[in-house]
N, C-alpha and C positions, 0 to 999 in steps of 0.2 A: 604534363597537364593534359587532361582530356579535353576535347574540343568542347564539351558542354560545360565543363569548368570554367573554361576560356570566356564562353559566351555570357555565363551568369556573371562573372567577374566584371565584363565589360558593362553590362546592364547595371550593375550596382553603380560603379564608377559613373556612369553617364547619369544615373539618377542623383547622385551626390551633387555632381557638377550642375544639373539642371536645377536643383532646388536652390544652389547658392546664386545661380543667375536669377532665379525668380524672386529670391528674397533681395536682390540688389534693387536700391532705390532707382539707379540709373536705367536698369532695364524692366522696371515695373510696368511702365506704360507699353512697352512692346510686348510683354508677356501676354 
């Protein structure tokens, strides 16, 4: 896997996780 592809994959995964945390009622106040 190329470094660029790995970077994009990491960005996408981080984005999905961030959205899940942002939509979490427990972390809504901290967001």
